N, C-alpha and C positions, 0 to 999 in steps of 0.2 A: 632707244628711250622714247616715251610721250614727251610731248611738249607740255608742259606745266597748265595752259588752258584746255589741255584733254581729260584733265581729271577734275573732280570737284568734291566735296565733302556732301553737297545737298542730297537726299532722298528724293529720287521719282516713282511713284507719285508723291509730292507731299501732302501734310495734312488737308484734308478734304478736295482732293482731288484724285482722280480718276484716268484713267489710259484707256482710251475705246479703240481700237481696231478699225478703220473703214476701208472695203474693198472697191476702190473707184475706178470704174471704166473711162475709156477713154472720151474727154468731151464735159467729164462731171469733177477735171481738176485742170488749173491752168497748163499750155505748156512751158511755162518759166519753172525752171528746177526748182524745187521746194528746199529749204533746209531747215535741219533743227532750230528750233527756236522761231522759227515765222510764226505771226500771229495770223491766224486764220479764223472764217467763219464756215459751219455746215449747216448747209440747207438744205431742208426738207424738200422731196420734191414731189410732182403728184403723180409720174410714172410717164410712160411713152404718149398714150392718148390722153392722158389727164389736162384738166384746164387748172390754171396757178391761180388759187383766189388768195388775195390778199389777205383778208382775214384769215386765210388757215396756213400762211405763213410761218413758218417755225425757224428760227436760226440759234446756234450756239455756238457760242466765242471758244476757240481752244488755241491750242500751242503746240506745233510739230515737234513729236517727241523722236519720232523714228519715222524712215521711207523706206519701202522697201522696192525690188526690181522687178519690172513687168511680167506678169505669166504669160504662157504662152499665147491668151487672149487679149493681151494687151492690159490687164487690170493691174492696179499697184495698189500695194497696202500701204496705208499710212496709218501711224497711231498718232493720236493726239490727245494731250491733257487737257480735260476740261473738268469744271467745275463738281464733286462727286455726286451733288444734286441733281445732276442734268445727266449722268453717265447713263442710267439704267434706258431712258429713255432715248438717247442717241443710239444707242446699242440697238436696240428694238427697231428702229428707223433705217440704221444701218445694216441690219441683216434682210431688211426687204429690197435692200440694193437700189433704194430710191432717196439717195441723198448725195450732195455736191458738197464740193470744197472751192470757197473763193481766198486766195491770198490776199490779206490786209498790207497796208504801208510798211515797207522796212525802213521808214524812216522812223527816227526816235525824238 
C-alpha cells in the first residue's frame, strides 16, 4: 500500500506549466541529493572556454519534478517544472549542454 501523501489529485504539469528535462553533468548540479519539490534555478552557462558576461546571464526558476539515476558518464536527468512561457527557451539551452542547476533554500 502507498502512504496517503504519495498520491495526489493534482495534474502535473499544471496550467501554464511545462516539464523540461535537463541532462546535467557532474559539476553542473549540487552534490546534495535533490528531492522532488525542491525549488531550483537553472542558469545558462557560456561553455567550457566562454566568459561569463553578467548582461548575458539568463536564469529560470523551476521545481524538481523527477530525478533520474546517473548514466555511464555520470550525467543525471532532472525534470523540472517551469512556466510554459519559458519552457521552449530552456529546452533549447539545455539541448546545448550549457546549463547548470542551483538548489535554493528548502526553508519555507
